[in-house]
N, C-alpha and C positions, 0 to 999 in steps of 0.2 A: 504493500499499498505504501503510494508514493505521498499521496494526499494527506495533509494533517490529518492527523486522528484527534478523535472524543472520545471517548472509553469510559463508558457510566456503570459503574459499581453499584447494582441494586443492593449488595451484601445479603441480609435478612431481615430488610424492615419492611413491616407489615405495607405500606406503599410499593414494594417492589416485588409483590407475590402474585400470583395467579392472573386474573382478568389485568389486574394494574401491572402486572409485569407486560401482557400484550398492549395496554395502552402506550407504556413507555416505548416499545419497539417501535409500534406505528409511526409514535412520535419521531422517531429516529431515521424509521427509515423515509418518513418526508420531510424533514430539514435536510437529512442527506441528498435527496434530490433537487431541491431547490437550491441549495447553497454548492454541490461540491464537494462537499465536504465530509469524509469518512467520519460517522458516526456506526460506534459499537456498542454492546452490552456484555456485560457480565454479571449474569442473572445466577438463582439459587441453582443446583442440579437438578431440581424437581421441575422446574422452568425453561430447561437449558434445550433439550430435545423439542418441544414443540417451538420454539421460538426460532429454534436455524431451520425448521422445516417451513415454517410459514413467512418468514422475514430473508429478506434479501440485504440484511446487514451483518459485519462480523459479530459471531457471536463469543465470546469467551470464557470459559469456567473459571470458577473464584481462586481453587487450587487445584493442582494434580500430584499425584504422588507417585515417585519412582518405578515403584513396582510393576514387576512384570505381571502377566495376568496368571491367575492360581490361588493359591489359598493365603489369599488377605484379605479377608473380611474387613468389609469397610472402609479399604482404600479405595481411592479413585485413577484409577491406571488412564494413560495416555491414547491406549486402544479404545478404551470404553468413551473418550472424549471424541475419537474421529469417527467412532461409529454413530456418536449420537447426535453428528455433525456440526462439532464445536471447530471454529477457527484457530483456538489455541487456548491459552489459561495464563492468568496469573499465577505467579510464585513469589512466596516470601513477604506476601503482603502484611504490612504493620499486624495486621489481626492475626495472622498466620503464621508467623516466624518461623523457618526453618536453620537447620546448620546448611554450612557451606557445602558438607557433604551431600547433602539433602536436597539443596537446591540445584546442585550439578546433575544428580540425578533424574530431577525432574526437568530439568532442560533438554538432557540426554533425552529421554523419553519423549518427549514433546518432538523432538527435532527429526527420532528415528520415525517419528509416524506423521511428518511433514506438515509440523500443528507450528504455530507461532507461539513464542514465551515472551512477558511480560514479566522481568525482575523487578521486584519493589525493593527500592534502596533508600535508605536516609541520609546520607551523607557523602561526599567525592570519593572517597576512598573505600567503602564498598562499591559504591557504582561503578570503579574501575576494575575491581575483583569479577565485578556481574559481566561485566561488558568481556573479559578474559572468555567467559563461555559462550560467546557470539550468540546472543539472547535477539530476537527479534526488535523487541525495546530493552531499555531499562528504563524505570519510571522512578523517579528524586519524591520522597515524600517525608519531610521532616515531621515525625510524628507528633511533635507539640502542635501543629498545627493541624493535623486531620479533626475536620469536623468543628474546627472553631471559627468558623466565618472569616479569617484573617487568611488571605491569598499568600500563599509564598510568593507568588511572581510580584507583589508589592511589600510583602512582611521579608524577604530575604532573597534578594534576586543573586544575590554572591553567592548563595549554595547551588544556584543553578547552572549559573556562569562554569563553576569549578565542576560541578559535575559534568556539565556537556562535555568541557575539555578533558577533563580524566578518562571520559568513555571513548571520544573519539582520539585519546594519545593510545587507547590500548587495539581497537577496533574501529576505524572510521565506519564500518557499514552496519552498525550498530544505532538504532534509532531513539532519542531520548523523549520523554514525557515527563510531565511536571504534574505534581497533584498536591491537595492539602489547600482547602480553601476556596477552591476555584468557584467562582461564582458569577461571570460576568464575561461579557467579550471584550472587554478591558483588560481581562485579567489572561485571557487565553492571546489576545494581543502582544502584551508585555514576556509571555512564556514564549513564542515564537519569535518573538525579537530580540530573546535572550540565549537563539539557538536550538530551541527545543523543535519537537515535530507532533507535537498534541499536547494534549493534558487527560489525566484519569481525574474522574469525579465523580461523585456518591449522592450527598444529601441533596445538593443545590438542585437539584435534577429530580430524584427520585421524589423525593419530599415536596415538591411544588404540587399547588393546585392544580397549573396547566403546563406539565413539561414541554410540550411543541414550543411556546413562549421565550420558558428561559433556554432551549434548545435553538432556537431563533437567534435568541440574544447571543450564545456562544458564541455562536458561527459568522455571527456579523460584520464581525472586522478581521477577519479571514480572508 
């Protein structure tokens, strides 16, 4: 995906489940067609397959394990995500932290299935380490700003600059997203001006009364 990416993590919010997840996917598909921006969604596992089947937007899982198919009760394999129609998966989100070995196993499992990986990090050092695994994206999210309503692109632009530089020093083909507190088109514009390839966000869209209006604003300055 060469276009800027707006990736919406539905988490396990009540507002992001079932029919509401379908409404957000509908809004994402509409705004993507209007704006030319790539708008993806990361729903719960329960909603992943129906959304991937019925909508022409990238659908990412919120987590994947590095385990191969077999006797691994409760784990989510990359093979299962591929069969369900996923485009890829988040890895190491701040609410689902992994060890470095587990991050590598998850990314390698996704790569083996030709699925994209979005490795979440919290600073430039971990961003560089993630880039060495050659994921599709590294997503920088300072944990103190997640859900705060304060955009990282405004509150801490230096961490974005450093992370973009750190990632590209390791692997220029890895793209960078920024997350935490992204709420408006202005936040997205700042993030892109700082060298990123898009944003990862959640509550500002998922909890909005009208997700379509919020998404239109997010895409308005790209």
